[in-house]
C-alpha positions in Angstrom: 0.0 0.0 0.0 1.0 3.6 -0.6 -0.4 6.8 0.7 -2.3 8.5 -2.2 -0.8 11.9 -1.6 2.7 10.4 -1.3 2.1 8.9 -4.7 1.0 12.2 -6.2 3.9 14.0 -4.7 6.4 11.4 -6.0 4.9 11.6 -9.5 5.0 15.4 -9.5 8.6 15.3 -8.3 9.4 13.5 -11.6 6.8 15.6 -13.6 6.8 19.1 -12.1 3.5 20.9 -12.4 5.5 24.0 -13.4 6.5 22.1 -16.6 2.8 21.9 -17.7 1.2 24.4 -20.1 -0.7 27.2 -18.5 -4.3 26.3 -17.7 -3.8 22.6 -18.0 -5.7 20.4 -15.5 -3.2 18.0 -13.9 -2.7 16.3 -10.5 -5.3 14.8 -8.2 -8.7 15.2 -9.8 -10.8 12.8 -7.8 -9.9 11.4 -4.4 -13.1 9.3 -4.1 -12.6 9.0 -0.3 -9.3 7.1 -0.7 -6.2 7.7 1.3 -4.2 4.5 0.5 -3.7 2.8 -2.9 -2.3 -0.6 -3.9 -3.3 -0.8 -7.6 -2.7 1.8 -10.3 -4.6 1.6 -13.6 -2.9 3.5 -16.4 -4.7 4.8 -19.4 -4.5 7.4 -22.2 -7.9 8.8 -21.1 -11.1 7.8 -19.5 -14.2 6.7 -21.4 -17.2 5.1 -19.8 -15.9 1.7 -20.9 -12.5 2.3 -19.5 -13.8 3.5 -16.2 -15.8 0.2 -16.0 -12.6 -1.7 -17.0 -10.7 0.0 -14.1 -13.4 -1.0 -11.7 -13.5 -4.6 -13.0 -9.7 -4.9 -12.5 -10.0 -3.8 -8.9 -8.0 -0.6 -9.4 -8.1 2.0 -6.6 -6.3 4.7 -8.5 -6.4 5.7 -12.2 -3.4 7.5 -13.7 -4.7 9.2 -16.9 -2.9 11.3 -19.5 -5.8 13.4 -20.8 -7.7 15.2 -18.0 -11.2 14.1 -17.3 -12.3 17.3 -15.6 -11.2 20.3 -17.7 -13.9 22.9 -17.8 -15.5 24.0 -14.5 -18.3 21.6 -13.5 -21.5 22.9 -12.0 -23.0 19.4 -11.3 -22.1 15.7 -11.4 -25.0 13.9 -12.9 -25.8 11.0 -15.2 -27.0 13.5 -17.9 -23.5 13.8 -19.5 -20.4 11.8 -20.1 -18.0 13.3 -17.5 -20.6 13.1 -14.8 -21.2 9.4 -15.5 -17.5 8.6 -15.5 -17.0 10.6 -12.2 -19.9 8.7 -10.7 -18.4 5.3 -11.6 -15.0 6.3 -10.2 -16.4 7.7 -6.9 -18.9 4.8 -6.3 -16.1 2.4 -7.0 -13.7 4.2 -4.6 -11.2 4.9 -7.4 -9.0 8.0 -7.2 -8.1 9.8 -10.4 -4.7 11.4 -11.0 -3.7 13.2 -14.3 -0.3 13.8 -15.8 -0.7 15.6 -19.1 1.5 18.4 -20.6 3.9 18.0 -17.7 4.5 14.5 -19.2 4.6 16.0 -22.7 7.5 18.2 -21.4 9.3 15.3 -19.6 12.6 14.4 -21.3 11.3 10.8 -21.7 7.8 11.9 -22.4 5.3 11.9 -25.3 7.5 13.1 -28.2 10.6 11.1 -27.1 8.6 7.8 -26.9 7.6 8.3 -30.5 11.0 9.5 -31.6 12.8 6.4 -30.2 10.4 4.1 -32.0 11.2 5.9 -35.3 14.9 5.6 -34.8 15.4 9.3 -34.1 18.2 10.3 -31.7 16.9 13.1 -29.6 19.2 16.1 -29.3 17.1 18.6 -27.4 13.5 19.9 -26.7 12.0 21.9 -29.6 11.1 24.6 -27.0 13.1 24.4 -23.8 11.4 24.9 -20.4 13.1 27.8 -18.6 12.3 26.5 -15.1 13.1 22.7 -15.4 16.4 21.6 -16.9 16.0 19.1 -19.7 12.2 19.6 -19.9 10.5 21.3 -22.8 7.8 20.9 -25.5 8.6 18.6 -28.4 11.9 17.3 -29.5 14.5 17.9 -32.2 16.5 14.9 -33.3 18.4 13.1 -36.0 17.9 9.9 -38.0 21.2 8.0 -38.4 21.1 8.5 -42.1 18.8 10.6 -44.5 15.6 8.9 -45.5 13.3 9.6 -48.4 9.9 11.0 -47.5 8.4 7.8 -48.9 10.5 5.5 -46.7 10.0 7.6 -43.6 6.2 8.0 -44.1 5.9 4.2 -44.6 7.7 3.7 -41.3 5.6 6.3 -39.4 2.4 4.9 -40.9 3.3 1.3 -39.8 4.1 2.6 -36.3 1.1 4.7 -35.7 -1.5 2.6 -37.5 -3.3 5.5 -39.1 -3.4 7.4 -42.4 -1.0 10.3 -42.7 -1.5 13.8 -44.1 1.6 15.7 -45.3 3.0 18.3 -47.5 6.5 18.4 -49.0 9.2 20.8 -47.8 12.4 22.0 -49.4 13.9 18.5 -49.7 12.7 14.9 -50.3 15.4 13.5 -48.0 14.8 13.8 -44.3 17.3 13.6 -41.4 16.7 16.4 -38.9 13.2 15.9 -37.4 11.1 17.8 -34.9 8.1 16.2 -33.1 5.4 17.5 -30.9 3.2 14.6 -29.9 -0.5 15.5 -30.0 -1.9 18.8 -31.0 1.2 20.9 -31.9 0.4 23.1 -34.9 1.1 26.2 -32.7 4.8 25.0 -32.7 5.2 25.2 -36.5 7.1 28.5 -36.2 9.5 26.9 -33.8 10.0 24.0 -36.2 10.8 26.5 -39.0 13.2 28.3 -36.7 14.9 25.0 -35.8 15.8 24.4 -39.5 14.5 20.9 -39.4 13.7 18.9 -42.5 10.3 17.7 -41.2 7.9 18.4 -38.4 5.5 15.7 -37.1 2.5 16.7 -35.1 -1.3 16.4 -35.2 -4.5 18.4 -35.7 -2.9 20.5 -38.4 -5.2 22.9 -40.4 -5.4 23.0 -44.1 -3.9 26.5 -44.3 -1.0 25.4 -42.1 0.0 23.0 -44.9 -0.1 25.9 -47.4 2.0 28.1 -45.1 5.0 25.8 -45.1 4.7 24.0 -48.5 8.1 23.9 -50.2 9.8 25.0 -47.0 9.1 22.3 -44.4 7.8 18.8 -44.7 4.8 18.9 -42.4 3.2 15.6 -41.3 0.0 15.1 -39.4 0.2 11.6 -37.9 -3.0 11.8 -35.8 -3.6 13.0 -32.2 -4.3 9.6 -30.6 -1.8 7.8 -32.8 1.1 10.0 -31.7 0.2 9.7 -28.0 -0.7 6.0 -27.9 2.6 5.0 -26.3 2.1 7.4 -23.4 0.6 4.7 -21.1 3.8 2.7 -21.4 5.9 5.7 -20.2 3.5 6.5 -17.4 3.5 2.9 -16.2 7.3 2.9 -16.2 7.2 6.0 -13.9 4.7 4.3 -11.5 7.1 1.3 -11.3 10.0 3.6 -10.5 8.0 5.2 -7.7 7.0 1.9 -6.2 10.5 0.5 -6.3 12.0 3.8 -4.9 9.7 3.8 -1.9 9.7 0.1 -1.4 6.0 0.0 -1.5 4.7 -2.5 -4.1 1.9 -1.3 -6.4 0.0 -3.5 -8.9 0.2 -1.7 -12.2 -2.2 -2.5 -15.1 -2.9 -0.7 -18.4 -6.1 -0.3 -20.2 -6.7 -2.8 -23.1 -9.4 -0.6 -24.6 -8.6 1.8 -27.5 -10.2 5.1 -26.6 -9.6 6.7 -30.0 -13.0 8.1 -31.1 -12.0 8.5 -34.7 -12.6 5.8 -37.3 -11.0 5.7 -40.7 -12.8 4.6 -43.9 -12.4 2.1 -45.5 -9.9 0.3 -43.2 -11.6 1.0 -39.9 -11.4 -2.5 -38.5 -7.8 -3.0 -39.6 -6.6 0.2 -38.0 -8.5 -0.6 -34.8 -7.0 -4.1 -34.5 -3.5 -2.7 -35.0 -4.0 -0.1 -32.3 -5.3 -2.8 -29.9 -2.1 -4.8 -30.5 -0.1 -1.7 -29.6 -2.0 -1.5 -26.2 -1.4 -5.2 -25.5 
């Protein structure tokens, strides 16, 4: 067993709240009457199905990446999704802790997890955090050798299990790469300033592709798809905390894909591939 607040403090020692983006909702979101925990259930985010899964697995704490409670709540009822999920967690005695953009900024966080799987050697954050050494949003890194856009896109597509959208930059050969996992179009200017060959992120607008066409290879690899390795990184941090404190914690990860987006015509194929990544 471990004290819940001790767990949160240990997590935030590794992922300082000051590294999170302003206005993000992180930390302890629901205590659910719990002071001690023995089982941590790790997930990208909570859906009604995943909340039920956590309860079925006997978890007494959920560690989620995407915040469940973001906008101010005036009531917790069964009339809407967040209220129903909160009710399941509270009635099941399951605490909820969130690590979001403070994990994005973590040196071994969201963008690094993807970069390592693509064979990219991380050099530095794309935008360094002034308060926390080594932390920052996104990464800049190098492939061991230049790759054609066709070869690199095929590798990225196979890894993320989703269609890609992209526009070509000044060169068809890529080596210096920037990544911001998740919704990172606001960092396009930083990628241009970093003189990278390609920038990979998600939720890119049509006119953003126009903006950099011929100057920067811009790739939209999907929001969920870029972040689907986060539960592995969070679970590793929970294991570190348990080992450091000498207080064993049972660690489980959700086996349910929470991605709300389907792709036509290969919906089932993509979904099965994403389930395999979770398992």
